PyMOL Python script that loads the backbone (N, CA, C, O; Angstrom):
from pymol import cmd

cmd.read_pdbstr("""\
ATOM      1  N   UNK A   1      -3.304  15.384  52.970  1.00  0.00           N
ATOM      2  CA  UNK A   1      -4.312  14.555  53.585  1.00  0.00           C
ATOM      3  C   UNK A   1      -4.120  13.131  53.093  1.00  0.00           C
ATOM      4  O   UNK A   1      -4.473  12.786  51.966  1.00  0.00           O
ATOM      5  N   UNK A   2      -3.559  12.327  53.960  1.00  0.00           N
ATOM      6  CA  UNK A   2      -3.303  10.928  53.634  1.00  0.00           C
ATOM      7  C   UNK A   2      -3.952  10.029  54.671  1.00  0.00           C
ATOM      8  O   UNK A   2      -3.937  10.332  55.864  1.00  0.00           O
ATOM      9  N   UNK A   3      -4.517   8.935  54.217  1.00  0.00           N
ATOM     10  CA  UNK A   3      -5.128   7.958  55.107  1.00  0.00           C
ATOM     11  C   UNK A   3      -4.054   7.313  55.982  1.00  0.00           C
ATOM     12  O   UNK A   3      -2.946   7.039  55.519  1.00  0.00           O
ATOM     13  N   UNK A   4      -4.390   7.077  57.242  1.00  0.00           N
ATOM     14  CA  UNK A   4      -3.435   6.451  58.152  1.00  0.00           C
ATOM     15  C   UNK A   4      -3.310   4.944  57.919  1.00  0.00           C
ATOM     16  O   UNK A   4      -2.478   4.292  58.551  1.00  0.00           O
ATOM     17  N   UNK A   5      -4.112   4.390  57.034  1.00  0.00           N
ATOM     18  CA  UNK A   5      -4.041   2.959  56.725  1.00  0.00           C
ATOM     19  C   UNK A   5      -2.894   2.665  55.770  1.00  0.00           C
ATOM     20  O   UNK A   5      -2.006   1.880  56.104  1.00  0.00           O
ATOM     21  N   UNK A   6      -2.891   3.280  54.586  1.00  0.00           N
ATOM     22  CA  UNK A   6      -1.833   3.032  53.604  1.00  0.00           C
ATOM     23  C   UNK A   6      -1.435   4.299  52.865  1.00  0.00           C
ATOM     24  O   UNK A   6      -0.939   4.234  51.740  1.00  0.00           O
ATOM     25  N   UNK A   7      -1.647   5.444  53.487  1.00  0.00           N
ATOM     26  CA  UNK A   7      -1.233   6.752  52.958  1.00  0.00           C
ATOM     27  C   UNK A   7      -1.846   7.110  51.611  1.00  0.00           C
ATOM     28  O   UNK A   7      -1.240   7.841  50.828  1.00  0.00           O
ATOM     29  N   UNK A   8      -3.038   6.604  51.338  1.00  0.00           N
ATOM     30  CA  UNK A   8      -3.752   7.005  50.124  1.00  0.00           C
ATOM     31  C   UNK A   8      -4.360   8.389  50.328  1.00  0.00           C
ATOM     32  O   UNK A   8      -4.665   8.782  51.454  1.00  0.00           O
ATOM     33  N   UNK A   9      -4.532   9.118  49.243  1.00  0.00           N
ATOM     34  CA  UNK A   9      -5.136  10.450  49.310  1.00  0.00           C
ATOM     35  C   UNK A   9      -6.580  10.361  49.776  1.00  0.00           C
ATOM     36  O   UNK A   9      -7.281   9.389  49.492  1.00  0.00           O
ATOM     37  N   UNK A  10      -7.013  11.391  50.496  1.00  0.00           N
ATOM     38  CA  UNK A  10      -8.381  11.446  50.998  1.00  0.00           C
ATOM     39  C   UNK A  10      -9.218  12.414  50.184  1.00  0.00           C
ATOM     40  O   UNK A  10      -8.705  13.360  49.587  1.00  0.00           O
ATOM     41  N   UNK A  11     -10.511  12.159  50.174  1.00  0.00           N
ATOM     42  CA  UNK A  11     -11.481  13.016  49.498  1.00  0.00           C
ATOM     43  C   UNK A  11     -12.252  13.776  50.574  1.00  0.00           C
ATOM     44  O   UNK A  11     -12.847  13.158  51.457  1.00  0.00           O
ATOM     45  N   UNK A  12     -12.249  15.119  50.512  1.00  0.00           N
ATOM     46  CA  UNK A  12     -13.048  15.870  51.488  1.00  0.00           C
ATOM     47  C   UNK A  12     -14.534  15.742  51.160  1.00  0.00           C
ATOM     48  O   UNK A  12     -14.924  15.757  49.992  1.00  0.00           O
ATOM     49  N   UNK A  13     -15.358  15.616  52.202  1.00  0.00           N
ATOM     50  CA  UNK A  13     -16.816  15.585  52.052  1.00  0.00           C
ATOM     51  C   UNK A  13     -17.407  16.598  53.027  1.00  0.00           C
ATOM     52  O   UNK A  13     -16.674  17.195  53.815  1.00  0.00           O
ATOM     53  N   UNK A  14     -18.701  16.794  52.984  1.00  0.00           N
ATOM     54  CA  UNK A  14     -19.313  17.756  53.911  1.00  0.00           C
ATOM     55  C   UNK A  14     -19.295  17.246  55.347  1.00  0.00           C
ATOM     56  O   UNK A  14     -19.466  18.027  56.283  1.00  0.00           O
ATOM     57  N   UNK A  15     -19.089  15.930  55.532  1.00  0.00           N
ATOM     58  CA  UNK A  15     -19.077  15.345  56.872  1.00  0.00           C
ATOM     59  C   UNK A  15     -17.695  14.927  57.361  1.00  0.00           C
ATOM     60  O   UNK A  15     -17.562  14.460  58.492  1.00  0.00           O
ATOM     61  N   UNK A  16     -16.669  15.085  56.535  1.00  0.00           N
ATOM     62  CA  UNK A  16     -15.328  14.663  56.931  1.00  0.00           C
ATOM     63  C   UNK A  16     -14.469  14.325  55.729  1.00  0.00           C
ATOM     64  O   UNK A  16     -14.452  15.050  54.734  1.00  0.00           O
ATOM     65  N   UNK A  17     -13.758  13.216  55.835  1.00  0.00           N
ATOM     66  CA  UNK A  17     -12.828  12.809  54.783  1.00  0.00           C
ATOM     67  C   UNK A  17     -12.996  11.318  54.530  1.00  0.00           C
ATOM     68  O   UNK A  17     -13.269  10.550  55.452  1.00  0.00           O
ATOM     69  N   UNK A  18     -12.828  10.909  53.258  1.00  0.00           N
ATOM     70  CA  UNK A  18     -13.072   9.535  52.847  1.00  0.00           C
ATOM     71  C   UNK A  18     -11.910   9.025  52.026  1.00  0.00           C
ATOM     72  O   UNK A  18     -11.362   9.756  51.199  1.00  0.00           O
ATOM     73  N   UNK A  19     -11.523   7.766  52.247  1.00  0.00           N
ATOM     74  CA  UNK A  19     -10.475   7.117  51.472  1.00  0.00           C
ATOM     75  C   UNK A  19     -11.127   6.162  50.475  1.00  0.00           C
ATOM     76  O   UNK A  19     -11.762   5.183  50.867  1.00  0.00           O
ATOM     77  N   UNK A  20     -10.965   6.456  49.178  1.00  0.00           N
ATOM     78  CA  UNK A  20     -11.552   5.607  48.141  1.00  0.00           C
ATOM     79  C   UNK A  20     -10.878   4.251  48.028  1.00  0.00           C
ATOM     80  O   UNK A  20     -11.475   3.313  47.501  1.00  0.00           O
ATOM     81  N   UNK A  21      -9.648   4.125  48.511  1.00  0.00           N
ATOM     82  CA  UNK A  21      -8.899   2.879  48.341  1.00  0.00           C
ATOM     83  C   UNK A  21      -9.507   1.714  49.130  1.00  0.00           C
ATOM     84  O   UNK A  21      -9.690   0.625  48.586  1.00  0.00           O
ATOM     85  N   UNK A  22      -9.818   1.942  50.410  1.00  0.00           N
ATOM     86  CA  UNK A  22     -10.298   0.844  51.243  1.00  0.00           C
ATOM     87  C   UNK A  22     -11.506   1.213  52.096  1.00  0.00           C
ATOM     88  O   UNK A  22     -11.941   0.403  52.915  1.00  0.00           O
ATOM     89  N   UNK A  23     -12.062   2.417  51.929  1.00  0.00           N
ATOM     90  CA  UNK A  23     -13.305   2.771  52.604  1.00  0.00           C
ATOM     91  C   UNK A  23     -13.192   3.409  53.971  1.00  0.00           C
ATOM     92  O   UNK A  23     -14.207   3.611  54.637  1.00  0.00           O
ATOM     93  N   UNK A  24     -11.984   3.734  54.409  1.00  0.00           N
ATOM     94  CA  UNK A  24     -11.845   4.418  55.702  1.00  0.00           C
ATOM     95  C   UNK A  24     -12.498   5.788  55.626  1.00  0.00           C
ATOM     96  O   UNK A  24     -12.530   6.414  54.567  1.00  0.00           O
ATOM     97  N   UNK A  25     -13.022   6.250  56.763  1.00  0.00           N
ATOM     98  CA  UNK A  25     -13.544   7.608  56.812  1.00  0.00           C
ATOM     99  C   UNK A  25     -13.147   8.262  58.126  1.00  0.00           C
ATOM    100  O   UNK A  25     -12.883   7.594  59.126  1.00  0.00           O
ATOM    101  N   UNK A  26     -13.112   9.596  58.091  1.00  0.00           N
ATOM    102  CA  UNK A  26     -12.664  10.411  59.213  1.00  0.00           C
ATOM    103  C   UNK A  26     -13.633  11.560  59.428  1.00  0.00           C
ATOM    104  O   UNK A  26     -14.252  12.044  58.481  1.00  0.00           O
ATOM    105  N   UNK A  27     -13.762  11.994  60.674  1.00  0.00           N
ATOM    106  CA  UNK A  27     -14.591  13.160  60.977  1.00  0.00           C
ATOM    107  C   UNK A  27     -13.899  14.421  60.464  1.00  0.00           C
ATOM    108  O   UNK A  27     -12.755  14.366  60.012  1.00  0.00           O
ATOM    109  N   UNK A  28     -14.592  15.549  60.536  1.00  0.00           N
ATOM    110  CA  UNK A  28     -13.974  16.822  60.164  1.00  0.00           C
ATOM    111  C   UNK A  28     -12.798  17.169  61.073  1.00  0.00           C
ATOM    112  O   UNK A  28     -11.915  17.938  60.690  1.00  0.00           O
ATOM    113  N   UNK A  29     -12.789  16.599  62.281  1.00  0.00           N
ATOM    114  CA  UNK A  29     -11.691  16.825  63.223  1.00  0.00           C
ATOM    115  C   UNK A  29     -10.537  15.852  62.998  1.00  0.00           C
ATOM    116  O   UNK A  29      -9.516  15.942  63.680  1.00  0.00           O
ATOM    117  N   UNK A  30     -10.684  14.918  62.044  1.00  0.00           N
ATOM    118  CA  UNK A  30      -9.616  13.978  61.722  1.00  0.00           C
ATOM    119  C   UNK A  30      -9.624  12.694  62.517  1.00  0.00           C
ATOM    120  O   UNK A  30      -8.656  11.934  62.460  1.00  0.00           O
ATOM    121  N   UNK A  31     -10.686  12.427  63.257  1.00  0.00           N
ATOM    122  CA  UNK A  31     -10.793  11.194  64.043  1.00  0.00           C
ATOM    123  C   UNK A  31     -11.321  10.068  63.152  1.00  0.00           C
ATOM    124  O   UNK A  31     -12.177  10.299  62.299  1.00  0.00           O
ATOM    125  N   UNK A  32     -10.807   8.848  63.352  1.00  0.00           N
ATOM    126  CA  UNK A  32     -11.256   7.693  62.570  1.00  0.00           C
ATOM    127  C   UNK A  32     -12.726   7.410  62.860  1.00  0.00           C
ATOM    128  O   UNK A  32     -13.126   7.288  64.018  1.00  0.00           O
ATOM    129  N   UNK A  33     -13.534   7.307  61.790  1.00  0.00           N
ATOM    130  CA  UNK A  33     -14.937   6.901  61.918  1.00  0.00           C
ATOM    131  C   UNK A  33     -15.096   5.442  61.526  1.00  0.00           C
ATOM    132  O   UNK A  33     -15.801   4.687  62.196  1.00  0.00           O
ATOM    133  N   UNK A  34     -14.439   5.045  60.438  1.00  0.00           N
ATOM    134  CA  UNK A  34     -14.544   3.680  59.933  1.00  0.00           C
ATOM    135  C   UNK A  34     -13.171   3.149  59.550  1.00  0.00           C
ATOM    136  O   UNK A  34     -12.441   3.814  58.815  1.00  0.00           O
ATOM    137  N   UNK A  35     -12.796   1.943  60.042  1.00  0.00           N
ATOM    138  CA  UNK A  35     -11.532   1.317  59.667  1.00  0.00           C
ATOM    139  C   UNK A  35     -11.566   0.906  58.196  1.00  0.00           C
ATOM    140  O   UNK A  35     -12.635   0.953  57.588  1.00  0.00           O
ATOM    141  N   UNK A  36     -10.462   0.513  57.612  1.00  0.00           N
ATOM    142  CA  UNK A  36      -9.263  -0.004  58.249  1.00  0.00           C
ATOM    143  C   UNK A  36      -8.215   1.045  58.650  1.00  0.00           C
ATOM    144  O   UNK A  36      -7.083   0.676  58.961  1.00  0.00           O
ATOM    145  N   UNK A  37      -8.550   2.312  58.651  1.00  0.00           N
ATOM    146  CA  UNK A  37      -7.587   3.328  59.107  1.00  0.00           C
ATOM    147  C   UNK A  37      -7.070   2.937  60.484  1.00  0.00           C
ATOM    148  O   UNK A  37      -7.821   2.441  61.324  1.00  0.00           O
ATOM    149  N   UNK A  38      -5.788   3.163  60.705  1.00  0.00           N
ATOM    150  CA  UNK A  38      -5.145   2.713  61.938  1.00  0.00           C
ATOM    151  C   UNK A  38      -4.978   3.814  62.975  1.00  0.00           C
ATOM    152  O   UNK A  38      -4.579   3.539  64.107  1.00  0.00           O
ATOM    153  N   UNK A  39      -5.275   5.048  62.611  1.00  0.00           N
ATOM    154  CA  UNK A  39      -5.136   6.152  63.554  1.00  0.00           C
ATOM    155  C   UNK A  39      -5.744   7.416  62.996  1.00  0.00           C
ATOM    156  O   UNK A  39      -6.104   7.484  61.821  1.00  0.00           O
ATOM    157  N   UNK A  40      -5.856   8.410  63.844  1.00  0.00           N
ATOM    158  CA  UNK A  40      -6.408   9.700  63.435  1.00  0.00           C
ATOM    159  C   UNK A  40      -5.466  10.393  62.455  1.00  0.00           C
ATOM    160  O   UNK A  40      -4.294  10.035  62.340  1.00  0.00           O
ATOM    161  N   UNK A  41      -5.999  11.390  61.753  1.00  0.00           N
ATOM    162  CA  UNK A  41      -5.184  12.143  60.806  1.00  0.00           C
ATOM    163  C   UNK A  41      -4.170  13.009  61.542  1.00  0.00           C
ATOM    164  O   UNK A  41      -4.388  13.402  62.688  1.00  0.00           O
ATOM    165  N   UNK A  42      -3.072  13.297  60.877  1.00  0.00           N
ATOM    166  CA  UNK A  42      -2.024  14.126  61.452  1.00  0.00           C
ATOM    167  C   UNK A  42      -2.539  15.548  61.651  1.00  0.00           C
ATOM    168  O   UNK A  42      -3.228  16.098  60.792  1.00  0.00           O
ATOM    169  N   UNK A  43      -2.194  16.135  62.800  1.00  0.00           N
ATOM    170  CA  UNK A  43      -2.605  17.507  63.099  1.00  0.00           C
ATOM    171  C   UNK A  43      -1.416  18.451  62.922  1.00  0.00           C
ATOM    172  O   UNK A  43      -0.267  18.080  63.165  1.00  0.00           O
ATOM    173  N   UNK A  44      -1.714  19.668  62.497  1.00  0.00           N
ATOM    174  CA  UNK A  44      -0.695  20.699  62.333  1.00  0.00           C
ATOM    175  C   UNK A  44      -1.097  21.933  63.130  1.00  0.00           C
ATOM    176  O   UNK A  44      -2.272  22.300  63.169  1.00  0.00           O
ATOM    177  N   UNK A  45      -0.137  22.557  63.750  1.00  0.00           N
ATOM    178  CA  UNK A  45      -0.386  23.796  64.466  1.00  0.00           C
ATOM    179  C   UNK A  45      -0.482  24.930  63.439  1.00  0.00           C
ATOM    180  O   UNK A  45       0.301  24.989  62.491  1.00  0.00           O
ATOM    181  N   UNK A  46      -1.446  25.823  63.642  1.00  0.00           N
ATOM    182  CA  UNK A  46      -1.625  26.977  62.759  1.00  0.00           C
ATOM    183  C   UNK A  46      -1.259  28.257  63.490  1.00  0.00           C
ATOM    184  O   UNK A  46      -1.460  28.386  64.697  1.00  0.00           O
ATOM    185  N   UNK A  47      -0.723  29.190  62.738  1.00  0.00           N
ATOM    186  CA  UNK A  47      -0.464  30.532  63.245  1.00  0.00           C
ATOM    187  C   UNK A  47      -1.273  31.482  62.358  1.00  0.00           C
ATOM    188  O   UNK A  47      -0.991  31.631  61.169  1.00  0.00           O
ATOM    189  N   UNK A  48      -2.283  32.121  62.956  1.00  0.00           N
ATOM    190  CA  UNK A  48      -3.198  32.960  62.194  1.00  0.00           C
ATOM    191  C   UNK A  48      -3.023  34.412  62.593  1.00  0.00           C
ATOM    192  O   UNK A  48      -3.059  34.758  63.774  1.00  0.00           O
ATOM    193  N   UNK A  49      -2.831  35.260  61.584  1.00  0.00           N
ATOM    194  CA  UNK A  49      -2.763  36.703  61.808  1.00  0.00           C
ATOM    195  C   UNK A  49      -3.854  37.358  60.985  1.00  0.00           C
ATOM    196  O   UNK A  49      -4.655  36.669  60.354  1.00  0.00           O
ATOM    197  N   UNK A  50      -3.893  38.664  60.984  1.00  0.00           N
ATOM    198  CA  UNK A  50      -4.961  39.398  60.285  1.00  0.00           C
ATOM    199  C   UNK A  50      -5.064  39.023  58.801  1.00  0.00           C
ATOM    200  O   UNK A  50      -6.170  38.978  58.262  1.00  0.00           O
ATOM    201  N   UNK A  51      -3.950  38.756  58.138  1.00  0.00           N
ATOM    202  CA  UNK A  51      -4.007  38.522  56.706  1.00  0.00           C
ATOM    203  C   UNK A  51      -3.251  37.280  56.231  1.00  0.00           C
ATOM    204  O   UNK A  51      -3.067  37.104  55.027  1.00  0.00           O
ATOM    205  N   UNK A  52      -2.811  36.418  57.146  1.00  0.00           N
ATOM    206  CA  UNK A  52      -2.122  35.186  56.739  1.00  0.00           C
ATOM    207  C   UNK A  52      -2.470  34.025  57.669  1.00  0.00           C
ATOM    208  O   UNK A  52      -2.845  34.205  58.827  1.00  0.00           O
ATOM    209  N   UNK A  53      -2.327  32.827  57.104  1.00  0.00           N
ATOM    210  CA  UNK A  53      -2.431  31.603  57.878  1.00  0.00           C
ATOM    211  C   UNK A  53      -1.171  30.804  57.591  1.00  0.00           C
ATOM    212  O   UNK A  53      -0.915  30.448  56.441  1.00  0.00           O
ATOM    213  N   UNK A  54      -0.384  30.517  58.616  1.00  0.00           N
ATOM    214  CA  UNK A  54       0.839  29.733  58.466  1.00  0.00           C
ATOM    215  C   UNK A  54       0.636  28.366  59.081  1.00  0.00           C
ATOM    216  O   UNK A  54       0.133  28.252  60.199  1.00  0.00           O
ATOM    217  N   UNK A  55       1.023  27.321  58.356  1.00  0.00           N
ATOM    218  CA  UNK A  55       0.974  25.964  58.866  1.00  0.00           C
ATOM    219  C   UNK A  55       2.369  25.634  59.386  1.00  0.00           C
ATOM    220  O   UNK A  55       3.351  25.685  58.647  1.00  0.00           O
ATOM    221  N   UNK A  56       2.437  25.294  60.672  1.00  0.00           N
ATOM    222  CA  UNK A  56       3.711  24.971  61.298  1.00  0.00           C
ATOM    223  C   UNK A  56       3.980  23.483  61.136  1.00  0.00           C
ATOM    224  O   UNK A  56       3.267  22.658  61.705  1.00  0.00           O
ATOM    225  N   UNK A  57       4.999  23.138  60.369  1.00  0.00           N
ATOM    226  CA  UNK A  57       5.304  21.731  60.090  1.00  0.00           C
ATOM    227  C   UNK A  57       6.393  21.241  61.000  1.00  0.00           C
ATOM    228  O   UNK A  57       6.789  20.078  60.918  1.00  0.00           O
TER     229      UNK A  57
END
""", "prot")
cmd.dss("prot")
cmd.show_as("cartoon", "prot")
cmd.util.cbc("prot")
cmd.orient("prot")
């Protein structure tokens, strides 16, 4: 989880994700709520089975 502004690590919150470096925030779906983030968070396809979750990179 890296901010789209300068790739700083994000902090998960109950309402989404927050960047401590410059104050950007994102919804739980990864959409920009507050700049200076320049774009939404990267999405990954998941493959879910009965007992595993695979992240497709």
